[in-house]
gemmi code that builds the backbone of each chain (N, CA, C; Angstrom):
import gemmi

chains = {
    "A": [
        ("MET", (127.931, 53.337, 147.065), (128.404, 54.759, 146.938), (128.711, 55.019, 145.415)),
        ("ARG", (129.432, 54.068, 144.903), (130.182, 54.429, 143.485), (128.735, 54.325, 142.634)),
        ("LEU", (127.838, 53.473, 143.182), (126.518, 53.133, 142.124), (125.806, 54.436, 142.263)),
        ("THR", (125.695, 55.177, 143.379), (124.662, 56.199, 143.614), (125.348, 57.409, 142.786)),
        ("LEU", (126.679, 57.573, 142.666), (127.239, 58.449, 141.926), (127.066, 58.471, 140.357)),
        ("ILE", (127.219, 57.185, 139.882), (126.782, 56.788, 138.594), (125.339, 57.183, 138.224)),
        ("LEU", (124.647, 56.820, 139.077), (122.991, 57.152, 138.730), (122.662, 58.545, 138.860)),
        ("ALA", (123.380, 59.334, 139.849), (123.187, 60.687, 139.903), (123.745, 61.289, 138.755)),
        ("THR", (124.927, 61.074, 138.193), (125.562, 61.451, 136.956), (124.514, 61.244, 135.743)),
        ("LEU", (124.033, 60.126, 135.660), (122.994, 59.646, 134.540), (121.866, 60.613, 134.671)),
        ("LEU", (121.215, 60.670, 135.711), (119.936, 61.555, 136.144), (120.416, 62.959, 135.738)),
        ("GLY", (121.360, 63.477, 135.984), (121.755, 64.875, 135.730), (122.023, 64.990, 134.343)),
        ("GLY", (122.470, 64.056, 133.683), (122.655, 64.193, 132.233), (121.380, 64.377, 131.498)),
        ("ILE", (120.406, 63.276, 131.867), (119.151, 63.256, 131.427), (118.435, 64.516, 131.446)),
        ("GLY", (118.729, 65.150, 132.849), (117.866, 66.434, 133.137), (118.499, 67.318, 131.932)),
        ("LEU", (119.553, 67.374, 131.907), (120.135, 68.609, 130.993), (119.585, 68.242, 129.599)),
        ("LEU", (119.505, 67.157, 129.101), (119.009, 66.911, 127.721), (117.656, 67.532, 127.741)),
        ("VAL", (116.717, 67.129, 128.742), (115.210, 67.416, 128.768), (115.100, 68.987, 128.934)),
        ("SER", (116.035, 69.502, 129.542), (116.164, 71.005, 129.966), (116.561, 71.859, 128.458)),
        ("ALA", (117.556, 71.283, 127.933), (118.037, 71.970, 126.490), (116.666, 71.787, 125.423)),
        ("CYS", (116.144, 70.552, 125.317), (115.258, 70.205, 124.405), (113.921, 71.204, 124.736)),
        ("GLY", (113.517, 71.240, 126.038), (112.355, 71.921, 126.658), (112.432, 73.448, 126.091)),
        ("SER", (113.453, 73.985, 126.773), (113.753, 75.557, 126.696), (113.958, 76.029, 125.348)),
        ("GLY", (114.553, 74.955, 124.537), (115.001, 75.412, 122.996), (113.691, 75.626, 122.425)),
        ("GLY", (112.686, 74.743, 122.840), (111.440, 74.978, 121.961), (111.427, 74.625, 120.576)),
        ("GLU", (110.827, 75.733, 119.613), (110.915, 75.453, 118.362), (112.253, 75.547, 117.807)),
        ("GLU", (113.123, 76.183, 118.626), (114.367, 76.573, 117.942), (115.396, 75.523, 117.937)),
        ("ALA", (114.943, 74.276, 118.871), (115.732, 73.255, 119.080), (115.379, 72.207, 117.924)),
        ("ASP", (114.085, 72.375, 117.393), (113.688, 71.487, 116.321), (114.763, 71.204, 115.168)),
        ("GLY", (114.984, 70.036, 114.835), (115.882, 69.727, 113.830), (117.434, 69.834, 114.045)),
        ("ASP", (117.860, 70.037, 115.360), (119.159, 70.390, 115.926), (119.213, 70.526, 117.330)),
        ("VAL", (119.489, 69.500, 118.096), (119.437, 69.720, 119.526), (120.910, 70.110, 119.931)),
        ("SER", (121.742, 70.475, 119.061), (123.063, 70.906, 119.551), (122.791, 72.428, 120.304)),
        ("THR", (123.047, 72.529, 121.523), (122.868, 73.788, 122.443), (123.508, 74.919, 121.725)),
        ("GLY", (124.814, 74.340, 121.174), (125.740, 75.587, 120.698), (124.784, 76.053, 119.510)),
        ("THR", (124.350, 75.299, 118.622), (123.738, 75.941, 117.448), (122.323, 76.739, 117.835)),
        ("VAL", (121.846, 76.071, 118.753), (120.554, 77.042, 119.134), (120.916, 78.309, 119.834)),
        ("ARG", (121.994, 78.186, 120.762), (122.477, 79.574, 121.155), (122.895, 80.438, 119.962)),
        ("THR", (123.733, 79.837, 118.942), (124.269, 80.673, 117.969), (122.682, 81.504, 117.268)),
        ("GLU", (121.784, 80.641, 116.974), (120.374, 80.893, 116.181), (119.887, 82.071, 116.972)),
        ("ARG", (119.858, 81.839, 118.286), (118.869, 82.854, 119.163), (119.878, 84.183, 119.257)),
        ("ALA", (121.044, 83.940, 119.476), (122.023, 85.158, 119.238), (121.766, 86.187, 118.025)),
        ("ASP", (121.812, 85.287, 116.989), (121.543, 85.946, 115.736), (120.285, 86.449, 115.527)),
        ("ARG", (119.138, 85.801, 115.967), (117.939, 86.477, 116.115), (117.890, 87.774, 117.015)),
        ("GLU", (118.529, 87.481, 118.031), (118.348, 88.802, 118.986), (118.965, 89.868, 118.592)),
        ("ALA", (120.384, 89.529, 117.615), (121.013, 90.787, 117.099), (120.200, 91.176, 115.889)),
        ("SER", (119.682, 90.658, 115.370), (118.730, 90.819, 114.152), (117.540, 91.815, 114.708)),
        ("ILE", (117.150, 91.599, 115.755), (115.953, 92.418, 116.407), (116.452, 93.562, 117.044)),
        ("MET", (117.664, 93.559, 117.495), (118.276, 94.747, 117.993), (118.617, 95.726, 117.006)),
        ("GLN", (118.978, 95.033, 115.867), (119.450, 95.902, 114.590), (118.194, 96.740, 114.341)),
        ("GLN", (116.955, 95.876, 113.979), (115.568, 96.524, 113.635), (115.232, 97.579, 114.446)),
        ("GLU", (115.313, 97.328, 115.791), (115.186, 98.263, 116.686), (116.080, 99.649, 116.711)),
        ("GLN", (117.125, 99.259, 116.494), (118.269, 100.389, 116.675), (117.720, 101.327, 115.299)),
        ("GLY", (117.546, 100.554, 114.302), (117.244, 101.158, 112.938), (115.936, 102.098, 113.152)),
        ("ALA", (114.978, 101.448, 113.781), (113.698, 102.140, 113.782), (113.817, 103.331, 114.546)),
        ("GLU", (115.046, 103.628, 115.341), (115.048, 104.915, 116.021), (115.530, 105.987, 114.987)),
        ("GLN", (116.078, 105.374, 113.882), (116.416, 106.465, 113.057), (115.911, 106.195, 111.428)),
        ("PRO", (114.719, 106.813, 111.480), (113.803, 106.420, 110.282), (114.475, 106.131, 108.991)),
        ("GLY", (115.504, 107.156, 108.750), (116.132, 107.053, 107.327), (117.202, 105.925, 107.232)),
        ("ASP", (117.385, 105.146, 108.309), (118.410, 104.261, 107.985), (117.681, 102.858, 108.165)),
        ("THR", (116.433, 102.830, 108.226), (115.853, 101.440, 108.452), (115.722, 100.691, 107.021)),
        ("GLY", (115.544, 101.441, 105.913), (115.526, 100.648, 104.726), (116.440, 99.987, 104.049)),
        ("VAL", (116.279, 98.638, 103.392), (117.175, 98.083, 102.685), (117.158, 98.374, 101.189)),
        ("GLU", (116.037, 99.051, 100.921), (115.614, 99.205, 99.432), (116.319, 100.533, 98.929)),
        ("GLY", (117.177, 100.238, 97.760), (118.000, 101.376, 97.451), (118.488, 101.217, 96.015)),
        ("GLY", (119.224, 102.221, 95.494), (119.890, 102.039, 94.140), (120.208, 103.639, 93.854)),
        ("VAL", (120.054, 103.531, 92.525), (120.303, 104.904, 91.929), (118.915, 105.454, 91.260)),
        ("ILE", (118.717, 106.780, 91.517), (117.482, 107.301, 90.826), (117.861, 107.471, 89.452)),
        ("ASP", (116.756, 107.069, 88.607), (116.820, 107.024, 87.047), (115.692, 107.949, 86.558)),
        ("PHE", (115.234, 109.064, 87.278), (114.082, 109.766, 86.640), (114.301, 111.146, 87.607)),
        ("GLY", (113.789, 112.029, 86.607), (113.585, 113.621, 87.382), (115.056, 114.234, 87.638)),
        ("HIS", (114.661, 115.132, 88.458), (115.909, 116.258, 88.984), (116.902, 115.413, 89.773)),
        ("ARG", (116.550, 114.299, 90.137), (117.562, 113.516, 91.161), (118.076, 112.423, 90.592)),
        ("GLU", (117.922, 112.292, 89.099), (118.680, 111.267, 88.170), (119.979, 111.347, 88.655)),
        ("GLY", (120.604, 109.867, 88.797), (122.013, 109.656, 88.978), (122.278, 109.713, 90.597)),
        ("LEU", (121.722, 110.042, 91.227), (121.887, 110.119, 92.950), (121.649, 108.809, 93.476)),
        ("PRO", (122.267, 108.416, 94.418), (121.909, 107.072, 95.155), (120.962, 107.444, 96.199)),
        ("PHE", (120.351, 106.437, 96.365), (119.154, 106.571, 97.555), (118.957, 105.163, 98.090)),
        ("THR", (118.697, 105.453, 99.471), (118.121, 104.337, 100.284), (116.775, 104.936, 100.815)),
        ("ARG", (115.725, 104.214, 100.286), (114.535, 104.421, 100.631), (114.174, 106.113, 100.626)),
        ("ASN", (114.080, 106.577, 102.015), (113.801, 108.077, 102.130), (114.906, 109.079, 102.132)),
        ("VAL", (116.095, 108.435, 101.832), (117.240, 109.264, 102.068), (117.965, 109.036, 100.636)),
        ("VAL", (118.289, 110.397, 100.183), (118.891, 110.466, 98.779), (120.286, 111.290, 98.803)),
        ("GLY", (121.084, 110.951, 98.161), (122.685, 111.549, 97.972), (123.575, 110.740, 98.489)),
        ("ASP", (124.740, 111.346, 98.492), (125.930, 110.649, 98.911), (126.013, 110.179, 100.363)),
        ("PRO", (125.952, 108.985, 100.793), (125.936, 108.670, 102.179), (127.127, 109.259, 102.905)),
        ("GLU", (128.130, 109.568, 102.270), (129.414, 110.186, 102.809), (129.185, 111.802, 102.884)),
        ("ALA", (128.134, 112.520, 102.530), (128.023, 113.757, 102.402), (128.037, 114.396, 103.874)),
        ("PRO", (128.781, 115.505, 104.016), (129.160, 115.877, 105.530), (127.717, 116.424, 105.994)),
        ("VAL", (126.774, 116.730, 105.070), (125.550, 117.697, 105.888), (124.293, 116.634, 105.484)),
        ("LEU", (123.643, 116.450, 106.532), (122.241, 115.745, 106.313), (121.259, 116.961, 106.551)),
        ("ILE", (120.388, 116.927, 105.448), (119.011, 117.822, 105.491), (118.130, 116.909, 105.835)),
        ("ILE", (117.244, 117.251, 106.777), (115.989, 116.583, 106.937), (114.908, 117.459, 106.829)),
        ("GLU", (113.805, 116.975, 106.097), (112.704, 117.666, 105.974), (111.653, 116.896, 106.265)),
        ("TYR", (110.801, 117.454, 107.427), (109.559, 116.928, 107.905), (108.416, 117.574, 107.084)),
        ("SER", (107.517, 116.565, 106.475), (106.498, 117.292, 105.689), (105.360, 116.531, 105.529)),
        ("ASP", (104.220, 117.021, 104.969), (103.141, 116.374, 104.910), (102.686, 116.373, 103.369)),
        ("PHE", (102.326, 115.456, 102.761), (102.148, 115.342, 101.378), (100.924, 116.412, 100.969)),
        ("GLN", (100.061, 116.570, 101.826), (98.828, 117.646, 101.330), (99.138, 118.963, 101.518)),
    ],
    "B": [
        ("MET", (118.835, 123.622, 96.204), (119.128, 122.670, 97.079), (119.747, 121.168, 96.597)),
        ("GLU", (118.737, 121.096, 95.173), (119.399, 119.560, 94.550), (120.986, 119.877, 94.213)),
        ("GLU", (121.308, 121.046, 93.916), (122.720, 121.116, 93.632), (123.645, 120.773, 94.951)),
        ("LEU", (123.185, 120.976, 95.953), (123.922, 120.672, 97.218), (124.228, 119.279, 97.239)),
        ("ILE", (122.873, 118.593, 97.067), (122.899, 117.101, 96.930), (123.967, 116.436, 95.808)),
        ("HIS", (123.800, 117.080, 94.636), (124.319, 116.404, 93.587), (125.802, 116.620, 93.622)),
        ("SER", (126.135, 117.745, 94.506), (127.609, 118.030, 94.585), (128.289, 117.177, 95.679)),
        ("GLY", (127.383, 116.676, 96.308), (127.701, 115.746, 97.376), (128.223, 116.344, 98.632)),
        ("ILE", (127.654, 117.486, 98.973), (127.917, 118.378, 99.984), (126.699, 117.829, 101.148)),
        ("ALA", (125.708, 117.626, 100.560), (124.440, 117.138, 101.476), (123.891, 116.029, 100.945)),
        ("ARG", (123.352, 115.292, 101.848), (122.243, 114.396, 101.520), (120.844, 114.639, 102.127)),
        ("TYR", (119.994, 114.148, 101.580), (118.465, 114.649, 102.289), (117.794, 113.575, 102.392)),
        ("GLU", (116.972, 113.767, 103.533), (116.021, 112.732, 104.045), (114.625, 113.294, 104.241)),
        ("TYR", (113.801, 112.648, 103.667), (112.108, 113.102, 103.881), (111.539, 112.149, 105.008)),
        ("ARG", (111.046, 112.866, 105.908), (110.375, 112.312, 106.985), (108.854, 112.699, 107.120)),
        ("HIS", (107.952, 111.705, 107.159), (106.565, 112.338, 107.312), (106.089, 112.830, 108.560)),
        ("PHE", (105.463, 114.075, 108.497), (104.969, 114.772, 109.711), (103.450, 115.009, 109.106)),
        ("ILE", (102.761, 114.074, 109.944), (101.355, 113.829, 109.362), (100.582, 115.085, 110.035)),
        ("ILE", (100.180, 116.176, 109.383), (99.176, 117.194, 110.240), (97.918, 117.238, 109.624)),
        ("PHE", (97.519, 116.742, 108.480), (96.271, 116.939, 107.746), (95.515, 115.552, 107.885)),
        ("GLY", (95.816, 114.624, 109.005), (94.800, 113.600, 109.056), (95.032, 112.236, 108.342)),
        ("SER", (93.945, 111.583, 108.213), (94.094, 110.273, 107.611), (94.412, 110.125, 106.033)),
        ("ALA", (94.085, 111.022, 105.337), (94.438, 111.050, 104.034), (95.868, 111.137, 103.776)),
        ("SER", (96.280, 112.002, 104.666), (97.907, 112.026, 104.562), (98.691, 110.840, 105.189)),
        ("GLN", (98.168, 110.290, 106.106), (98.432, 109.188, 106.816), (98.429, 107.892, 105.832)),
        ("PHE", (97.500, 108.006, 105.066), (97.498, 106.892, 103.871), (98.398, 107.125, 102.989)),
        ("ALA", (98.685, 108.372, 102.704), (99.578, 108.650, 101.544), (101.007, 108.235, 101.797)),
        ("ALA", (101.412, 108.640, 103.093), (102.662, 108.061, 103.693), (102.884, 106.886, 103.783)),
        ("MET", (101.738, 106.074, 104.108), (101.812, 104.506, 104.479), (102.021, 103.892, 102.856)),
        ("ALA", (101.348, 104.442, 101.977), (101.445, 103.883, 100.477), (103.107, 104.327, 99.894)),
        ("THR", (103.499, 105.233, 100.480), (104.831, 105.567, 99.854), (105.871, 104.769, 100.519)),
        ("GLU", (105.680, 104.301, 102.100), (106.674, 103.608, 102.511), (106.254, 101.861, 102.113)),
        ("CYS", (105.187, 101.777, 101.642), (105.041, 100.323, 100.968), (105.522, 100.538, 99.640)),
        ("ALA", (105.494, 101.449, 99.029), (106.170, 101.204, 97.572), (107.818, 101.381, 97.940)),
        ("GLY", (108.157, 101.950, 98.920), (109.652, 101.859, 99.348), (110.124, 100.381, 99.604)),
        ("ASP", (109.181, 99.601, 100.096), (109.652, 98.062, 99.996), (110.009, 97.775, 98.665)),
        ("GLN", (109.426, 98.267, 97.619), (109.973, 97.669, 96.145), (110.688, 98.598, 95.491)),
        ("GLY", (111.391, 99.452, 96.393), (112.347, 100.441, 95.724), (111.804, 101.628, 94.784)),
        ("ALA", (110.417, 101.930, 95.160), (110.020, 102.928, 94.550), (109.473, 104.095, 95.319)),
        ("TRP", (110.127, 104.126, 96.445), (109.712, 105.451, 97.599), (109.859, 106.716, 96.832)),
        ("TRP", (110.737, 107.019, 96.059), (110.781, 108.372, 95.383), (109.720, 108.631, 94.403)),
        ("GLU", (109.507, 107.590, 93.648), (108.488, 107.898, 92.689), (107.051, 107.986, 93.407)),
        ("PHE", (106.802, 107.455, 94.442), (105.724, 107.955, 94.955), (105.760, 109.171, 95.848)),
        ("HIS", (106.773, 109.316, 96.299), (106.966, 110.676, 96.971), (106.667, 111.928, 95.855)),
        ("ASP", (107.291, 111.756, 94.657), (106.979, 112.698, 93.644), (105.567, 112.796, 93.235)),
        ("ALA", (105.048, 111.675, 93.121), (103.504, 111.437, 92.561), (102.665, 112.091, 93.498)),
        ("TYR", (102.961, 111.837, 94.941), (101.953, 112.464, 95.997), (102.064, 114.101, 96.017)),
        ("LEU", (103.072, 114.547, 95.289), (103.372, 116.148, 95.174), (102.601, 116.696, 93.853)),
        ("ILE", (102.608, 115.774, 92.903), (102.172, 116.239, 91.494), (101.186, 115.420, 90.939)),
        ("ASP", (101.161, 114.185, 90.861), (100.241, 113.338, 90.241), (98.783, 113.299, 90.792)),
        ("ALA", (97.759, 113.430, 89.660), (96.392, 113.600, 90.113), (96.046, 112.395, 90.735)),
        ("ARG", (96.396, 111.224, 90.242), (95.889, 109.826, 90.750), (96.277, 109.669, 92.303)),
        ("ALA", (97.493, 110.006, 92.338), (98.122, 109.924, 93.808), (97.264, 110.927, 94.864)),
        ("ARG", (97.131, 112.179, 94.027), (96.596, 113.165, 95.067), (95.200, 113.275, 95.110)),
        ("SER", (94.749, 112.118, 94.604), (93.041, 111.681, 95.070), (93.229, 111.035, 96.694)),
        ("PHE", (94.552, 110.897, 97.081), (94.609, 110.268, 98.324), (93.667, 109.162, 98.651)),
        ("THR", (93.457, 108.452, 97.478), (92.484, 107.021, 97.550), (93.156, 105.864, 97.470)),
        ("ARG", (92.700, 104.764, 97.811), (93.261, 103.528, 97.779), (93.314, 103.071, 96.323)),
        ("ALA", (92.302, 103.486, 95.485), (92.360, 103.166, 94.058), (93.467, 104.093, 93.445)),
        ("GLY", (93.651, 105.283, 93.778), (94.556, 105.837, 93.065), (96.027, 105.488, 93.241)),
        ("ALA", (96.382, 105.028, 94.492), (97.554, 104.298, 94.955), (97.768, 103.075, 94.124)),
        ("LEU", (96.797, 102.184, 94.060), (97.049, 100.996, 93.424), (97.238, 101.031, 91.973)),
        ("GLU", (96.478, 102.288, 91.218), (96.672, 102.424, 89.984), (98.344, 102.927, 89.699)),
        ("LEU", (98.566, 103.719, 90.556), (100.071, 104.213, 90.472), (101.052, 103.036, 90.651)),
        ("ALA", (100.717, 102.128, 91.515), (101.662, 101.041, 91.710), (101.692, 100.070, 90.583)),
        ("ARG", (100.716, 99.916, 90.052), (100.555, 99.054, 88.804), (101.547, 99.935, 87.641)),
        ("ASP", (101.178, 101.123, 87.479), (101.943, 101.739, 86.265), (103.516, 101.924, 86.714)),
        ("GLU", (103.895, 101.776, 88.123), (105.216, 102.012, 88.249), (105.718, 100.361, 88.164)),
        ("GLY", (104.923, 99.409, 87.917), (105.369, 97.987, 87.867), (105.568, 97.173, 89.277)),
        ("LEU", (104.976, 97.813, 90.022), (105.066, 97.245, 91.621), (104.438, 95.755, 91.570)),
        ("ASP", (104.727, 94.896, 92.433), (103.801, 93.947, 92.720), (102.736, 94.273, 93.566)),
        ("VAL", (101.439, 94.356, 92.725), (100.330, 95.015, 93.522), (99.759, 94.144, 94.407)),
        ("ALA", (100.116, 92.917, 94.283), (99.506, 92.041, 95.699), (100.146, 92.337, 96.920)),
        ("GLN", (101.432, 92.434, 96.752), (102.268, 92.634, 97.898), (101.969, 94.162, 98.340)),
        ("PHE", (101.906, 95.066, 97.289), (101.671, 96.532, 97.766), (100.184, 96.707, 98.536)),
        ("THR", (99.238, 95.963, 97.932), (97.931, 96.033, 98.454), (97.927, 95.401, 100.037)),
        ("GLN", (98.681, 94.297, 100.133), (98.719, 93.626, 101.616), (99.418, 94.578, 102.475)),
        ("CYS", (100.340, 95.352, 101.995), (101.116, 95.979, 102.821), (100.405, 97.524, 103.177)),
        ("ILE", (99.554, 97.933, 102.264), (98.707, 99.105, 102.714), (97.687, 98.679, 103.575)),
        ("ASP", (97.038, 97.533, 103.144), (95.651, 97.059, 103.883), (96.088, 96.560, 105.531)),
        ("ASN", (97.615, 96.236, 105.512), (97.820, 95.761, 106.864), (98.585, 96.737, 107.695)),
        ("GLU", (98.558, 98.108, 106.891), (99.259, 99.101, 107.671), (100.692, 98.759, 108.250)),
        ("GLU", (101.718, 98.169, 107.260), (102.588, 97.631, 107.807), (103.630, 98.478, 108.249)),
        ("HIS", (103.638, 99.826, 107.828), (104.513, 100.792, 108.213), (103.988, 101.817, 109.178)),
        ("ARG", (102.771, 101.337, 109.758), (102.223, 102.424, 110.744), (103.157, 103.013, 111.862)),
        ("ASP", (103.903, 101.910, 112.413), (104.787, 102.254, 113.561), (105.922, 103.139, 113.172)),
        ("ARG", (106.542, 102.867, 111.843), (107.607, 103.617, 111.483), (107.215, 105.104, 111.113)),
        ("ILE", (105.890, 105.193, 110.819), (105.433, 106.794, 110.331), (105.366, 107.334, 111.777)),
        ("LEU", (104.524, 106.526, 112.753), (104.236, 107.187, 114.019), (105.815, 107.499, 114.615)),
        ("GLN", (106.779, 106.723, 114.521), (108.010, 107.033, 114.812), (108.517, 108.512, 114.424)),
        ("MET", (108.399, 108.443, 113.206), (108.827, 109.730, 112.307), (108.048, 110.913, 113.171)),
        ("GLN", (106.752, 110.858, 113.292), (106.070, 111.883, 113.880), (106.564, 112.185, 115.385)),
        ("GLN", (106.559, 111.144, 116.057), (107.190, 111.667, 117.463), (108.648, 112.234, 117.417)),
        ("GLN", (109.297, 111.932, 116.379), (110.722, 112.361, 116.298), (110.718, 113.846, 115.810)),
        ("ALA", (109.626, 113.996, 114.952), (109.561, 115.442, 114.396), (109.210, 116.315, 115.673)),
        ("ILE", (108.146, 115.776, 116.394), (107.873, 116.647, 117.531), (109.119, 116.908, 118.506)),
        ("ALA", (109.678, 115.845, 118.686), (111.005, 115.906, 119.546), (112.012, 116.850, 118.918)),
        ("ASP", (112.013, 117.097, 117.728), (113.108, 117.663, 117.122), (112.489, 119.299, 117.042)),
        ("GLY", (111.456, 119.586, 117.307), (110.645, 120.783, 117.428), (109.994, 121.249, 116.116)),
        ("ALA", (109.675, 120.299, 115.338), (108.901, 120.791, 114.143), (107.465, 121.094, 114.820)),
        ("ARG", (106.837, 122.056, 114.293), (105.518, 122.570, 114.659), (104.701, 122.797, 113.352)),
        ("GLY", (105.291, 122.518, 112.311), (104.382, 122.705, 111.162), (105.322, 122.299, 109.977)),
        ("THR", (104.626, 122.362, 108.793), (105.433, 121.761, 107.539), (105.553, 122.468, 106.473)),
        ("PRO", (106.633, 122.787, 105.755), (107.785, 121.952, 106.243), (108.674, 122.543, 107.060)),
        ("THR", (109.208, 121.435, 107.717), (110.429, 122.027, 108.887), (111.830, 121.327, 108.214)),
        ("PHE", (112.639, 121.878, 108.287), (114.068, 121.359, 107.859), (115.011, 121.307, 108.959)),
        ("LEU", (115.833, 120.435, 109.072), (116.785, 120.356, 110.152), (118.188, 120.454, 109.380)),
        ("ILE", (119.244, 120.942, 109.638), (120.469, 120.650, 108.867), (121.585, 120.193, 110.071)),
        ("ASN", (122.008, 118.987, 109.821), (122.733, 118.180, 110.736), (122.206, 118.811, 112.257)),
        ("GLY", (121.039, 118.272, 112.383), (120.092, 118.367, 113.691), (119.747, 119.652, 114.051)),
        ("ARG", (120.161, 120.653, 113.314), (119.825, 121.924, 113.715), (118.352, 122.670, 113.018)),
        ("MET", (117.741, 123.318, 113.690), (116.355, 123.743, 112.830), (116.938, 124.700, 112.011)),
        ("ALA", (116.414, 124.585, 110.833), (116.913, 125.552, 109.522), (115.937, 126.676, 109.469)),
        ("ALA", (116.753, 127.567, 108.758), (115.858, 128.963, 108.357), (114.651, 128.600, 107.483)),
        ("ARG", (113.829, 129.385, 107.300), (112.566, 129.250, 106.603), (112.675, 129.593, 105.235)),
        ("SER", (113.734, 130.277, 104.908), (114.018, 130.490, 103.253), (114.969, 129.558, 102.764)),
        ("LEU", (114.833, 129.500, 101.374), (115.663, 128.770, 100.763), (117.167, 129.127, 100.859)),
        ("ASP", (117.223, 130.461, 100.480), (118.368, 130.897, 100.776), (119.235, 130.927, 102.155)),
        ("GLY", (118.470, 130.728, 103.014), (118.982, 130.777, 104.625), (119.310, 129.226, 104.504)),
        ("ILE", (118.638, 128.208, 104.007), (119.101, 126.944, 104.172), (120.204, 126.516, 103.431)),
        ("ILE", (120.313, 127.274, 102.372), (121.702, 126.905, 101.537), (122.751, 127.411, 102.196)),
        ("GLU", (122.670, 128.697, 102.661), (123.613, 129.214, 103.587), (124.182, 128.376, 104.980)),
        ("GLN", (123.053, 127.724, 105.398), (123.364, 127.090, 106.728), (123.845, 125.585, 106.207)),
        ("VAL", (123.537, 125.162, 105.066), (124.157, 123.832, 104.620), (125.799, 123.952, 104.424)),
        ("HIS", (126.006, 125.300, 103.634), (127.577, 125.528, 103.502), (128.348, 125.833, 104.885)),
        ("ASP", (127.660, 126.537, 105.853), (128.208, 126.542, 107.140), (128.211, 125.431, 107.872)),
        ("ALA", (127.422, 124.368, 107.748), (127.595, 123.077, 108.183), (128.693, 122.312, 107.865)),
        ("ALA", (128.666, 122.427, 106.420), (129.796, 121.563, 105.772), (131.195, 122.158, 106.127)),
        ("GLU", (131.334, 123.463, 106.288), (132.519, 124.041, 106.651), (132.856, 123.533, 107.970)),
        ("ALA", (132.019, 123.626, 108.817), (132.176, 123.165, 110.496), (132.512, 121.911, 110.341)),
        ("VAL", (131.817, 120.876, 109.572), (132.491, 119.607, 109.644), (133.924, 119.617, 109.138)),
        ("GLU", (134.097, 120.140, 108.104), (135.595, 120.196, 107.458), (136.567, 120.731, 108.541)),
        ("ASN", (136.356, 121.706, 109.173), (137.118, 122.298, 110.333), (137.566, 121.390, 111.268)),
        ("GLN", (136.419, 120.635, 111.641), (136.221, 119.557, 112.721), (137.248, 118.482, 112.355)),
        ("GLU", (137.201, 118.071, 111.156), (137.888, 116.860, 110.800), (139.400, 117.321, 110.324)),
        ("GLY", (139.635, 118.642, 110.038), (140.982, 119.277, 109.756), (141.530, 119.604, 111.017)),
        ("GLY", (141.023, 119.798, 112.026), (141.666, 120.492, 113.314), (141.501, 119.372, 114.263)),
    ],
}
model = gemmi.Model(1)
for chain_id, residues in chains.items():
    chain = gemmi.Chain(chain_id)
    for i, (resn, *xyz) in enumerate(residues, 1):
        res = gemmi.Residue()
        res.name, res.seqid = resn, gemmi.SeqId(i, " ")
        for name, pos in zip(("N", "CA", "C"), xyz):
            atom = gemmi.Atom()
            atom.name, atom.element = name, gemmi.Element(name[0])
            atom.pos, atom.b_iso = gemmi.Position(*pos), 0.0
            res.add_atom(atom)
        chain.add_residue(res)
    model.add_chain(chain)
structure = gemmi.Structure()
structure.add_model(model)
structure.setup_entities()
């Protein structure tokens, strides 16, 4: 009876290990710690969610920005297609075509 | 309108609303690819006034990219792979959802703006005042 329990525990442990490595796929490469795998996956999912949420708001998706150093917008902060103080109370959106 | 932005009352966002077909689509794509390298506004302005950009050709866009000191290989890959196609499509869909039926269409804090510059300026001031009142009370 006791031997059966030990065997069952061992088999269960092996099963869990196989399962962790198998389901982790490439994420488990180099690190079989399921905690780490879960963290990496959560980070990736959070990153994808952020991208998806960003995509719903076209103006907020870009990470490229700075301060405009030419023309009539000189000195204004910009992030991609948005220019002006990010804290400004009013947002003017222009929908336009270059032609 | 620039004064409103410089004074910190308003910020301005340009969104593509393609109504003139593939040349416009290409220009939007090139601008977004330039935006990856921090040159979104340079391309935006060029597409409004620069003859090379206004040829709406790949060669014109590449020449502009070179002049702006962009990584041309990265820029070329971006436009050839249409990397911002979805982003532009999304703006297009949002424009329609927001009620845009032609260009230019302005929204001020989500509300359709007047067609005249004076009207827009007045609406911006009204919107700023509304926000101020909301925060104050």
